[in-house]
N, CA, C and O atoms as a MOPAC input file, in Angstrom:
PM7 MOZYME 1SCF
protein

 N    -16.42100 1    42.61300 1    -7.46600 1
 C    -15.69700 1    42.84500 1    -6.36900 1
 C    -14.87600 1    43.92900 1    -6.30700 1
 O    -13.91600 1    44.20600 1    -7.02600 1
 N    -15.42300 1    44.62400 1    -5.21700 1
 C    -14.85800 1    46.17800 1    -5.00700 1
 C    -13.22900 1    45.80800 1    -4.23400 1
 O    -12.99400 1    44.74900 1    -3.65300 1
 N    -12.19800 1    46.99400 1    -4.40600 1
 C    -11.06600 1    46.82400 1    -3.79100 1
 C    -11.04600 1    46.74400 1    -2.16900 1
 O     -9.99500 1    46.40300 1    -1.62700 1
 N    -12.04800 1    47.01300 1    -1.48000 1
 C    -12.01700 1    46.94900 1    -0.08300 1
 C    -12.94900 1    45.58000 1     0.11800 1
 O    -12.84600 1    45.20400 1     1.28600 1
 N    -13.71700 1    44.82800 1    -0.57000 1
 C    -14.54000 1    44.04600 1     0.00000 1
 C    -13.98100 1    42.67700 1     0.24100 1
 O    -14.64100 1    41.85800 1     0.88200 1
 N    -12.30900 1    42.26700 1    -0.43600 1
 C    -11.95900 1    40.91700 1    -0.00700 1
 C    -11.37400 1    41.32300 1     1.50000 1
 O    -11.38200 1    40.48500 1     2.40100 1
 N    -10.84400 1    42.72600 1     1.71400 1
 C    -10.18300 1    43.16600 1     3.20400 1
 C    -11.08000 1    42.78200 1     4.00700 1
 O    -10.82400 1    42.07100 1     4.97900 1
 N    -12.31300 1    43.22300 1     3.69500 1
 C    -13.59800 1    43.39400 1     5.14900 1
 C    -13.99700 1    41.89600 1     4.83300 1
 O    -13.54200 1    41.17700 1     5.72400 1
 N    -14.54500 1    41.32100 1     4.07400 1
 C    -14.86200 1    39.88500 1     4.28500 1
 C    -13.89000 1    38.86900 1     4.93200 1
 O    -14.25100 1    38.04700 1     5.77500 1
 N    -12.71800 1    38.98500 1     4.50100 1
 C    -11.52900 1    37.99100 1     5.24700 1
 C    -11.19400 1    38.53000 1     6.71800 1
 O    -10.58000 1    37.85900 1     7.54800 1
 N    -11.68700 1    39.86000 1     6.93900 1
 C    -11.22800 1    40.09500 1     8.20000 1
 C    -12.49700 1    39.93900 1     9.09300 1
 O    -12.45900 1    40.11800 1    10.31000 1
 N    -13.53300 1    39.61900 1     8.46200 1
 C    -14.99400 1    39.36100 1     9.30300 1
 C    -14.62200 1    37.70400 1     9.41300 1
 O    -14.79400 1    36.95600 1    10.37600 1
 N    -14.08800 1    37.42500 1     8.16700 1
 C    -13.80900 1    35.51800 1     8.56800 1
 C    -12.98100 1    35.16000 1     9.81100 1
 O    -13.17600 1    34.45400 1    10.80100 1
 N    -12.03300 1    35.88900 1     9.38700 1
 C    -10.80700 1    35.76100 1    10.82800 1
 C    -11.21000 1    36.08200 1    12.13200 1
 O    -10.81500 1    35.38200 1    13.06400 1
 N    -12.00000 1    37.12200 1    12.34200 1
 C    -12.65000 1    37.60300 1    13.79200 1
 C    -13.55700 1    36.30700 1    13.98000 1
 O    -13.55200 1    35.85800 1    15.12600 1
 N    -14.32600 1    35.64100 1    13.05200 1
 C    -15.41200 1    34.44700 1    13.43200 1
 C    -14.21400 1    33.33500 1    13.60900 1
 O    -14.40200 1    32.71200 1    14.65400 1
 N    -13.33000 1    33.00500 1    13.08100 1
 C    -12.24900 1    31.76800 1    13.61500 1
 C    -11.74700 1    32.43700 1    14.94400 1
 O    -11.88600 1    31.81600 1    15.99800 1
 N    -11.22300 1    33.56200 1    14.93300 1
 C    -11.12900 1    33.71100 1    16.57000 1
 C    -12.22900 1    33.34100 1    17.41500 1
 O    -12.13700 1    32.51800 1    18.32600 1
 N    -13.14400 1    33.88900 1    17.13500 1
 C    -14.42100 1    33.73500 1    18.05900 1
 C    -14.52900 1    32.24800 1    17.94900 1
 O    -14.77900 1    31.76800 1    19.05400 1
 N    -14.44100 1    31.46700 1    17.12700 1
 C    -14.85100 1    30.13400 1    17.39200 1
 C    -13.73900 1    29.58800 1    18.40700 1
 O    -14.10700 1    29.01500 1    19.43200 1
 N    -12.46700 1    29.75300 1    18.14400 1
 C    -11.27200 1    29.63300 1    18.76400 1
 C    -11.53700 1    30.02700 1    20.58700 1
 O    -11.23100 1    29.13600 1    21.37900 1
 N    -11.96000 1    31.02800 1    21.00700 1
 C    -12.36800 1    31.21800 1    21.98700 1
 C    -13.73200 1    30.51000 1    22.79300 1
 O    -13.91500 1    30.31300 1    23.99400 1
 N    -14.43500 1    30.27300 1    21.82800 1
 C    -15.72600 1    29.31200 1    22.26700 1
 C    -15.57500 1    27.85700 1    21.87500 1
 O    -16.57700 1    27.14900 1    21.77600 1
 N    -14.36800 1    27.38800 1    21.64900 1
 C    -14.24700 1    26.11800 1    21.37600 1
 C    -15.25200 1    25.40900 1    20.71600 1
 O    -15.75900 1    24.39100 1    21.18700 1
 N    -15.69000 1    26.11200 1    19.19500 1
 C    -17.09100 1    25.92300 1    18.56200 1
 C    -16.54200 1    25.14000 1    17.48400 1
 O    -16.67800 1    25.76400 1    16.43200 1
 N    -15.94900 1    23.97100 1    17.30900 1
 C    -15.79700 1    23.15100 1    15.78500 1
 C    -16.41500 1    23.40800 1    15.01800 1
 O    -15.75100 1    23.72100 1    14.03000 1
 N    -17.85100 1    23.49600 1    14.80600 1
 C    -18.93800 1    23.48100 1    13.97500 1
 C    -18.81400 1    25.20200 1    13.49800 1
 O    -19.61100 1    25.71400 1    12.71300 1
 N    -18.02700 1    25.71000 1    13.93500 1
 C    -17.64700 1    27.16800 1    13.31600 1
 C    -16.58000 1    27.33800 1    12.39400 1
 O    -16.58600 1    28.16000 1    11.47800 1
 N    -15.56700 1    26.45900 1    12.68500 1
 C    -14.69600 1    26.07800 1    11.92000 1
 C    -14.50900 1    25.68600 1    10.84800 1
 O    -13.92000 1    26.23500 1     9.91800 1
 N    -15.07400 1    24.55600 1    10.91200 1
 C    -15.27900 1    24.04800 1     9.44400 1
 C    -15.56600 1    24.78500 1     8.20700 1
 O    -14.80600 1    24.73100 1     7.24000 1
 N    -16.76600 1    25.54700 1     8.22200 1
 C    -17.10000 1    26.32600 1     7.11400 1
 C    -16.10700 1    27.26300 1     6.62200 1
 O    -16.19600 1    27.65800 1     5.45900 1
 N    -15.13900 1    27.67700 1     7.40300 1
 C    -14.13900 1    28.51600 1     7.18400 1
 C    -12.82500 1    27.76100 1     6.39500 1
 O    -12.30600 1    28.33100 1     5.43500 1
 N    -12.47500 1    26.83200 1     6.72800 1
 C    -11.49200 1    25.70600 1     5.85000 1
 C    -11.76500 1    25.39900 1     4.54900 1
 O    -12.85100 1    24.92600 1     4.21500 1
 N    -10.92900 1    25.61200 1     3.83100 1
 C    -11.27000 1    24.69800 1     2.46300 1
 C    -10.88400 1    23.48000 1     2.59600 1
 O    -10.02200 1    23.16500 1     3.41700 1
 N    -11.59700 1    22.45100 1     1.63600 1
 C    -11.49800 1    21.03300 1     2.18400 1
 C    -10.17000 1    20.44900 1     2.10600 1
 O    -10.02800 1    19.32800 1     2.59700 1
 N     -9.13200 1    21.05100 1     1.54700 1
 C     -7.60700 1    20.51400 1     1.53200 1
 C     -6.97500 1    21.70100 1     2.16600 1
 O     -5.80800 1    21.96700 1     1.88000 1
 N     -7.45600 1    22.23200 1     2.76900 1
 C     -6.42000 1    23.52900 1     3.85700 1
 C     -5.57100 1    22.78100 1     4.40600 1
 O     -5.75600 1    21.63400 1     4.81500 1
 N     -4.00400 1    23.79400 1     4.45500 1
 C     -3.04900 1    23.49700 1     5.17200 1
 C     -2.56200 1    23.83000 1     6.16500 1
 O     -2.26400 1    24.96700 1     5.79900 1
 N     -2.18700 1    23.77300 1     7.25800 1
 C     -1.60900 1    24.44600 1     8.24500 1
 C     -0.32500 1    23.94700 1     8.79000 1
 O     -0.17900 1    22.74500 1     9.01500 1
 N      0.65200 1    24.84800 1     9.02300 1
 C      1.99200 1    24.90100 1     9.42500 1
 C      2.11400 1    25.38200 1    10.44100 1
 O      1.80100 1    26.57200 1    10.47400 1
 N      2.60400 1    24.75700 1    11.74200 1
 C      2.63000 1    24.94300 1    12.87600 1
 C      3.58100 1    25.92800 1    13.17300 1
 O      4.43700 1    26.10900 1    12.30800 1
 N      3.64400 1    26.69800 1    14.32500 1
 C      4.55700 1    27.69400 1    14.62300 1
 C      5.97400 1    27.04500 1    14.93200 1
 O      6.97000 1    27.24100 1    14.23700 1
 N      5.93300 1    26.27200 1    16.03300 1
 C      7.01800 1    25.99500 1    16.61700 1
 C      7.75200 1    24.83800 1    15.56800 1
 O      8.71700 1    25.03300 1    14.82900 1
 N      7.01700 1    23.65300 1    15.74400 1
 C      7.70000 1    22.57400 1    15.51700 1
 C      7.33100 1    22.06900 1    13.70700 1
 O      7.69400 1    21.01100 1    13.19200 1
 N      6.58100 1    23.10600 1    13.07500 1
 C      6.52900 1    23.16100 1    11.60100 1
 C      5.78500 1    21.77000 1    11.35400 1
 O      5.96400 1    21.19700 1    10.28000 1
 N      5.10200 1    21.31700 1    12.15400 1
 C      4.17700 1    20.33300 1    11.76400 1
 C      2.95100 1    20.58600 1    10.77500 1
 O      2.27700 1    21.60700 1    10.91000 1
 N      2.66600 1    19.64900 1     9.77800 1
 C      2.01300 1    20.13600 1     8.67800 1
 C      0.30900 1    19.21300 1     9.33800 1
 O      0.21100 1    18.04900 1     9.72800 1
 N     -0.65800 1    20.15200 1     9.25000 1
 C     -2.11500 1    19.36600 1     9.15500 1
 C     -2.60100 1    19.90400 1     7.62800 1
 O     -2.61300 1    21.07700 1     7.25500 1
 N     -2.96400 1    18.81000 1     6.91700 1
 C     -3.17000 1    18.67800 1     5.90900 1
 C     -4.79900 1    18.38800 1     5.65400 1
 O     -5.13100 1    17.22300 1     5.87000 1
 N     -5.78800 1    19.24000 1     5.25000 1
 C     -6.95500 1    18.98000 1     5.10700 1
 C     -7.80300 1    19.53800 1     6.13100 1
 O     -7.23800 1    19.94500 1     7.14600 1
 N     -8.98300 1    19.62600 1     6.05500 1
 C    -10.37700 1    20.26800 1     6.95200 1
 C    -10.18900 1    19.24700 1     7.92800 1
 O     -9.83400 1    19.68400 1     9.02300 1
 N    -10.35300 1    17.76200 1     7.82800 1
 C    -10.65700 1    16.94300 1     8.77800 1
 C     -9.62100 1    17.04000 1     9.70000 1
 O     -9.78100 1    17.12400 1    10.91800 1
 N     -8.37100 1    17.02500 1     9.00900 1
 C     -6.91100 1    16.92600 1    10.08100 1
 C     -7.22300 1    18.06200 1    11.12800 1
 O     -7.17800 1    17.82700 1    12.33600 1
 N     -7.55000 1    19.32900 1    10.60700 1
 C     -7.57200 1    20.32100 1    11.29100 1
 C     -8.40300 1    20.27900 1    12.35500 1
 O     -7.95400 1    20.59400 1    13.45700 1
 N     -9.64000 1    19.91800 1    12.22100 1
 C    -10.50900 1    19.88200 1    12.98400 1
 C    -10.53200 1    18.78100 1    14.35500 1
 O    -11.11100 1    18.89100 1    15.43600 1
 N     -9.69700 1    17.75300 1    13.84100 1
 C     -9.19700 1    17.19400 1    14.75300 1
 C     -8.23300 1    17.43300 1    15.86900 1
 O     -8.22700 1    17.16500 1    17.07000 1
 N     -7.30100 1    18.12100 1    14.91800 1
 C     -6.40300 1    18.90300 1    16.10400 1
 C     -7.13800 1    19.91100 1    16.80400 1
 O     -7.19600 1    19.68800 1    18.01300 1
 N     -7.68500 1    20.89200 1    16.44300 1
 C     -8.62600 1    21.57300 1    17.31000 1
 C     -9.44900 1    20.87000 1    18.22400 1
 O     -9.46000 1    21.36100 1    19.35300 1
 N    -10.16500 1    19.82200 1    18.04700 1
 C    -10.86400 1    19.30100 1    19.18400 1
 C    -10.06800 1    18.89100 1    20.12200 1
 O    -10.45600 1    19.12500 1    21.26600 1
 N     -8.90600 1    18.25900 1    19.98000 1
 C     -8.01300 1    17.92600 1    21.27600 1
 C     -7.36900 1    19.02100 1    21.75800 1
 O     -7.01700 1    18.93600 1    22.93500 1
 N     -7.09900 1    20.09100 1    21.14000 1
 C     -6.77000 1    21.17600 1    21.59000 1
 C     -7.96000 1    21.77800 1    22.73000 1
 O     -7.62000 1    22.17100 1    23.84600 1
 N     -8.97100 1    21.77800 1    22.39800 1
 C    -10.12100 1    22.21900 1    22.93000 1
 C    -10.61900 1    21.49200 1    24.34000 1
 O    -11.12500 1    22.11100 1    25.27700 1
 N    -10.37200 1    20.01900 1    24.31100 1
 C    -10.25400 1    18.94500 1    25.34900 1
 C     -9.21600 1    19.50200 1    26.27800 1
 O     -9.62800 1    19.56300 1    27.43700 1
 N     -7.79500 1    19.99200 1    26.07600 1
 C     -6.97800 1    19.74700 1    27.01900 1
 C     -6.78600 1    20.47300 1    28.34500 1
 O     -7.09200 1    21.66500 1    28.37700 1
 N     -6.43100 1    20.03200 1    29.16800 1
 C     -6.59600 1    20.48300 1    30.45000 1
 C     -6.32300 1    21.85700 1    30.47400 1
 O     -7.19500 1    22.66700 1    30.79000 1
 N     -5.36900 1    22.13300 1    30.21500 1
 C     -4.47700 1    23.34200 1    30.13200 1
 C     -4.63200 1    24.15000 1    28.70100 1
 O     -3.70300 1    24.29300 1    27.90500 1
 N     -5.86500 1    24.61400 1    28.53000 1
 C     -6.11000 1    24.69500 1    27.38300 1
 C     -5.63000 1    26.10000 1    26.76900 1
 O     -5.97000 1    27.08600 1    27.42200 1
 N     -5.00400 1    26.28600 1    25.78600 1
 C     -4.55400 1    27.72000 1    24.95700 1
 C     -5.75800 1    28.04500 1    24.21500 1
 O     -6.46600 1    27.26300 1    23.57900 1
 N     -5.93900 1    29.60300 1    24.41200 1
 C     -6.64200 1    30.25200 1    23.35200 1
 C     -5.64600 1    31.23200 1    22.29200 1
 O     -4.92000 1    32.18300 1    22.58100 1
 N     -5.89200 1    30.67400 1    21.13600 1
 C     -5.29000 1    31.44200 1    20.14100 1
 C     -6.01600 1    32.35900 1    19.36700 1
 O     -7.12500 1    32.09800 1    18.90000 1
 N     -5.26600 1    33.72200 1    19.17300 1
 C     -6.04700 1    34.85100 1    18.38500 1
 C     -4.73100 1    35.10400 1    17.31800 1
 O     -3.51800 1    35.03000 1    17.51300 1
 N     -5.56100 1    35.44700 1    16.06500 1
 C     -5.05200 1    35.67500 1    15.07300 1
 C     -5.26400 1    37.44900 1    14.77100 1
 O     -6.44200 1    37.78900 1    14.87700 1
 N     -4.57800 1    38.24900 1    14.52300 1
 C     -4.79100 1    39.70800 1    14.44400 1
 C     -4.43400 1    39.94800 1    13.08300 1
 O     -3.21500 1    39.89800 1    12.92200 1
 N     -5.14900 1    40.21500 1    11.95600 1
 C     -4.23400 1    40.64700 1    10.68100 1
 C     -4.17200 1    41.94100 1    10.54500 1
 O     -5.07200 1    42.74500 1    10.78800 1
 N     -2.86500 1    42.20400 1    10.06700 1
 C     -2.07000 1    43.52700 1     9.78900 1
 C     -2.33100 1    43.82500 1     7.99800 1
 O     -2.50600 1    45.00400 1     7.68900 1
 N     -2.34500 1    43.09900 1     7.21700 1
 C     -2.22800 1    43.56700 1     6.38300 1
 C     -3.48900 1    42.20000 1     5.43000 1
 O     -3.63100 1    41.08200 1     5.92300 1
 N     -4.10800 1    42.54100 1     4.33000 1
 C     -4.72500 1    41.94700 1     3.53600 1
 C     -4.45000 1    42.31300 1     2.06500 1
 O     -4.67300 1    43.50500 1     1.85400 1
 N     -3.96800 1    41.52400 1     0.83300 1
 C     -3.66000 1    41.69500 1    -0.00100 1
 C     -4.06100 1    41.11400 1    -1.28900 1
 O     -3.41400 1    40.28000 1    -1.92200 1
 N     -5.16300 1    41.62100 1    -1.61200 1
 C     -5.94300 1    40.83900 1    -2.86600 1
 C     -5.45100 1    40.75700 1    -4.02300 1
 O     -4.78200 1    41.68800 1    -4.47200 1
 N     -5.69500 1    39.58000 1    -4.76200 1
 C     -5.02900 1    39.44500 1    -6.05900 1
 C     -5.88200 1    40.26500 1    -7.12800 1
 O     -7.06400 1    39.92400 1    -7.09100 1
 N     -5.62700 1    41.16700 1    -7.98800 1
 C     -6.38100 1    41.76400 1    -9.03600 1
 C     -6.86600 1    40.84500 1   -10.29400 1
 O     -7.66900 1    41.12700 1   -11.18300 1
 N     -6.11300 1    39.65000 1   -10.07500 1
 C     -6.58500 1    38.70400 1   -11.67300 1
 C     -7.35100 1    37.17700 1   -10.76100 1
 O     -8.01200 1    36.44300 1   -11.49400 1
 N     -7.27900 1    36.89500 1    -9.73900 1
 C     -7.63000 1    35.73800 1    -9.06300 1
 C     -8.17900 1    35.74200 1    -7.90100 1
 O     -7.62800 1    36.35700 1    -6.98800 1
 N     -9.57800 1    34.94400 1    -7.66000 1
 C    -10.23500 1    35.51100 1    -6.32200 1
 C     -9.37600 1    34.86800 1    -5.42500 1
 O     -9.79300 1    33.75800 1    -5.09600 1
 N     -8.25200 1    35.21800 1    -4.89300 1
 C     -7.34600 1    34.98200 1    -3.87400 1
 C     -6.61100 1    36.17100 1    -3.09100 1
 O     -6.40900 1    37.22800 1    -3.68800 1
 N     -6.28700 1    36.03900 1    -2.01000 1
 C     -5.69500 1    36.92100 1    -1.16700 1
 C     -4.69500 1    36.40100 1    -0.02000 1
 O     -4.82700 1    35.35500 1     0.61500 1
 N     -3.65700 1    37.36100 1     0.11600 1
 C     -2.99800 1    36.69200 1     1.16900 1
 C     -3.00100 1    37.85600 1     2.78200 1
 O     -2.54700 1    38.99800 1     2.69900 1
 N     -3.41400 1    37.45700 1     3.74000 1
 C     -3.50900 1    37.75900 1     4.97700 1
 C     -2.30200 1    37.56900 1     5.84300 1
 O     -1.76100 1    36.48100 1     6.04100 1
 N     -1.85300 1    38.94100 1     6.44000 1
 C     -0.09000 1    38.75800 1     7.41100 1
 C     -0.81100 1    39.40000 1     8.44500 1
 O     -1.69400 1    40.25700 1     8.43700 1
 N     -0.03100 1    38.57900 1     9.63000 1
 C     -0.42300 1    39.33500 1    10.62300 1
 C      0.34500 1    38.83200 1    12.03000 1
 O      1.51100 1    38.43800 1    12.01500 1
 N     -0.37900 1    38.89200 1    13.10800 1
 C      0.34600 1    38.41100 1    14.42200 1
 C     -0.44300 1    37.61500 1    14.97600 1
 O     -1.62700 1    37.85500 1    14.74100 1
 N     -0.19800 1    36.59900 1    15.74500 1
 C     -0.78400 1    35.65600 1    16.63100 1
 C     -0.28000 1    35.44100 1    18.07000 1
 O      0.89400 1    35.62100 1    18.39700 1
 N     -0.97100 1    35.16000 1    18.66000 1
 C     -0.61700 1    35.01000 1    20.33200 1
 C     -1.51400 1    33.79500 1    20.71000 1
 O     -2.68900 1    33.57700 1    20.41500 1
 N     -0.36500 1    32.84600 1    21.66800 1
 C     -1.80200 1    32.16200 1    22.52600 1
 C     -1.73000 1    32.38900 1    23.92900 1
 O     -0.75400 1    32.53700 1    24.66400 1
 N     -2.77200 1    32.38700 1    24.12400 1
 C     -2.72100 1    32.76300 1    26.08100 1
 C     -3.34700 1    31.71200 1    26.75300 1
 O     -4.33200 1    31.24300 1    26.18300 1
 N     -2.99000 1    31.18100 1    27.91800 1
 C     -3.94700 1    30.41800 1    28.73500 1
 C     -5.00500 1    30.80500 1    29.12600 1
 O     -5.26400 1    31.90900 1    29.60400 1
 N     -5.88200 1    29.68000 1    28.90100 1
 C     -7.44400 1    29.79600 1    29.00000 1
 C     -7.79000 1    30.05300 1    30.80700 1
 O     -8.83300 1    30.44700 1    31.32800 1
 N     -6.61300 1    29.69700 1    31.38500 1
 C     -6.94900 1    29.78300 1    32.78200 1
 C     -6.45000 1    31.19600 1    33.47600 1
 O     -7.19600 1    31.61500 1    34.36100 1
 N     -5.43200 1    31.87200 1    33.21600 1
 C     -5.23900 1    32.97500 1    33.69900 1
 C     -4.59600 1    33.96300 1    32.55100 1
 O     -3.89900 1    34.95700 1    32.74900 1
 N     -4.93800 1    33.52600 1    31.55600 1
 C     -4.58800 1    35.34300 1    30.24500 1
 C     -3.30100 1    35.39000 1    30.16300 1
 O     -2.85800 1    36.37400 1    29.57000 1
 N     -2.41200 1    34.49600 1    30.64600 1
 C     -0.97300 1    34.51900 1    30.41400 1
 C     -0.53200 1    34.27100 1    29.08300 1
 O     -0.80000 1    33.21400 1    28.51000 1
 N      0.15200 1    35.21400 1    28.54300 1
 C      0.90800 1    34.56400 1    27.20200 1
 C      1.88600 1    33.88300 1    27.23300 1
 O      2.88800 1    34.20400 1    27.87200 1
 N      1.75500 1    32.53100 1    26.36800 1
 C      2.48900 1    31.33500 1    26.50100 1
 C      3.36000 1    31.42900 1    24.89800 1
 O      4.39100 1    30.77900 1    24.73000 1
 N      2.76600 1    32.34000 1    23.77500 1
 C      3.95900 1    32.29700 1    22.85200 1
 C      2.78200 1    33.16500 1    21.94400 1
 O      1.58100 1    33.43400 1    21.98400 1
 N      3.83800 1    33.37300 1    21.20900 1
 C      3.53300 1    34.50500 1    20.07300 1
 C      4.38500 1    34.58800 1    18.79600 1
 O      5.39300 1    33.91100 1    18.59500 1
 N      3.87600 1    35.47800 1    17.97400 1
 C      4.73600 1    35.34100 1    16.10500 1
 C      3.84500 1    36.12300 1    15.45700 1
 O      2.94600 1    36.88400 1    15.81300 1
 N      4.43400 1    35.65500 1    14.10700 1
 C      3.73700 1    36.46400 1    12.97200 1
 C      3.11300 1    35.07000 1    12.17200 1
 O      3.46900 1    33.97500 1    12.60600 1
 N      2.28600 1    35.12600 1    11.13700 1
 C      1.81600 1    34.45200 1    10.32400 1
 C      1.27400 1    35.11500 1     8.86500 1
 O      1.18600 1    36.33400 1     8.72600 1
 N      0.93100 1    34.18000 1     7.82300 1
 C      0.35100 1    34.50800 1     6.73500 1
 C     -0.89200 1    33.40300 1     6.35200 1
 O     -0.91200 1    32.27400 1     6.84200 1
 N     -1.37400 1    33.63700 1     5.90900 1
 C     -2.60400 1    32.84200 1     5.43100 1
 C     -3.10900 1    33.17400 1     4.22900 1
 O     -3.17800 1    34.35600 1     3.89000 1
 N     -3.52800 1    32.15400 1     3.42800 1
 C     -3.70300 1    32.37500 1     1.83700 1
 C     -5.18400 1    32.05900 1     1.71500 1
 O     -5.38900 1    30.84800 1     1.79800 1
 N     -6.13800 1    32.70100 1     1.56400 1
 C     -7.56100 1    32.83800 1     0.92200 1
 C     -8.11200 1    32.64200 1    -0.23100 1
 O     -7.55800 1    33.28100 1    -1.12600 1
 N     -9.15200 1    31.88700 1    -0.61800 1
 C     -9.78200 1    32.06300 1    -1.76000 1
 C    -11.34500 1    31.93500 1    -1.69600 1
 O    -12.01700 1    31.12700 1    -1.05400 1
 N    -11.80500 1    33.10200 1    -2.66100 1
 C    -13.22400 1    33.24600 1    -2.58000 1
 C    -13.92400 1    31.95900 1    -3.05500 1
 O    -13.46500 1    31.68700 1    -4.16400 1
 N    -14.74800 1    31.15200 1    -2.71500 1
 C    -15.07100 1    30.24300 1    -3.41500 1
 C    -16.81500 1    30.42100 1    -3.24200 1
 O    -17.31300 1    30.70300 1    -2.15300 1
 N    -17.38500 1    30.27400 1    -4.11300 1
 C    -18.82300 1    30.98900 1    -4.17000 1
 C    -18.87800 1    32.42100 1    -3.77000 1
 O    -18.14600 1    33.29500 1    -4.23600 1
 N    -19.87300 1    32.60800 1    -2.79900 1
 C    -19.52100 1    33.73800 1    -2.10700 1
 C    -18.48600 1    33.94500 1    -0.98200 1
 O    -18.11600 1    35.00000 1    -0.46600 1
 N    -18.10400 1    32.65100 1    -0.72800 1
 C    -17.36900 1    32.63300 1     0.71100 1
 C    -16.07400 1    32.93000 1     0.63900 1
 O    -15.57400 1    32.51600 1    -0.40700 1
 N    -15.21400 1    33.58100 1     1.46500 1
 C    -13.74500 1    33.49400 1     1.15000 1
 C    -13.45600 1    32.15800 1     2.44600 1
 O    -14.02500 1    32.04100 1     3.53200 1
 N    -12.40800 1    31.31100 1     1.85600 1
 C    -12.32100 1    30.23800 1     2.84600 1
 C    -10.62300 1    30.17400 1     2.92300 1
 O    -10.09000 1    30.74700 1     1.97300 1
 N     -9.96700 1    29.74500 1     3.61800 1
 C     -8.70800 1    29.52400 1     4.09000 1
 C     -8.17800 1    28.25500 1     3.39400 1
 O     -8.62200 1    27.11400 1     3.52300 1
 N     -7.02900 1    28.71100 1     2.55000 1
 C     -6.24400 1    27.44100 1     1.81600 1
 C     -5.06100 1    27.22600 1     2.74200 1
 O     -4.91900 1    26.14500 1     3.31300 1
 N     -4.60200 1    27.76600 1     2.82900 1
 C     -3.17800 1    27.62500 1     3.75900 1
 C     -2.85800 1    28.75000 1     4.81100 1
 O     -3.25000 1    29.90100 1     4.62100 1
 N     -2.10600 1    28.37500 1     5.97300 1
 C     -1.45600 1    28.96800 1     6.85500 1
 C     -0.19400 1    28.49900 1     7.41100 1
 O      0.13100 1    27.34500 1     7.68900 1
 N      0.57900 1    29.77000 1     7.54700 1
 C      1.87100 1    29.17100 1     8.22600 1
 C      1.98100 1    29.96300 1     9.35900 1
 O      1.40900 1    31.04800 1     9.25000 1
 N      2.62300 1    29.72400 1    10.56600 1
 C      2.90900 1    30.22400 1    11.62300 1
 C      4.31700 1    30.20200 1    11.83900 1
 O      5.04500 1    29.34700 1    11.33500 1
 N      4.77100 1    31.24100 1    12.67100 1
 C      6.01600 1    31.03500 1    12.79100 1
 C      5.92200 1    31.66300 1    14.33000 1
 O      5.21300 1    32.65900 1    14.47700 1
 N      6.61100 1    31.11300 1    15.47000 1
 C      6.84400 1    31.26300 1    16.71700 1
 C      8.20100 1    32.21800 1    17.25500 1
 O      9.34600 1    31.84100 1    17.50700 1
 N      7.72800 1    33.29600 1    17.30800 1
 C      8.88200 1    34.45200 1    17.92700 1
 C      8.82500 1    34.81800 1    19.22600 1
 O      9.58300 1    35.74500 1    19.51200 1
 N      8.15600 1    34.37600 1    20.11300 1
 C      8.45300 1    34.41800 1    21.46500 1
 C      7.50100 1    33.47700 1    22.40300 1
 O      7.67900 1    33.43900 1    23.62100 1

C-alpha cells in the first residue's frame, strides 16, 4: 500500500457516498458501511449502530417530503502506518433538496478500515455548528 493510496481510495469512497445521498441510492450506501458501523448524529447525538440501522435511517430520510441532501467534504485523511485503518476529518452540510438552502453544517470525523480490497466506514461522528 503506497502512502497516497488510502487517501485517494477514501476520497473516492466518500465521493461515492455523497453521490448515493444525492441520488437517494440505498444500494450504493450499503457496501460502503462495515456491518457494525456506528454513526453519531450532529445535533442530538443519536447513535445509529450497524449497517441495517443506518440504511433504515437513510430510507426514511430519502422518503421525507422536505428532503435534506447531505454532503461531506474531506479535509484530511490520516492513514495508520501499522494497521489498515484511517481517520477522515472534514466539513459537512445539509441543504434543502427543494431550493438548495443550507439547513445545517458542521465538522465530522470518520474512521475507515480496509477490509479485503475496499475501505469501509467503521464509525462517524458529526457536530452541528451552524
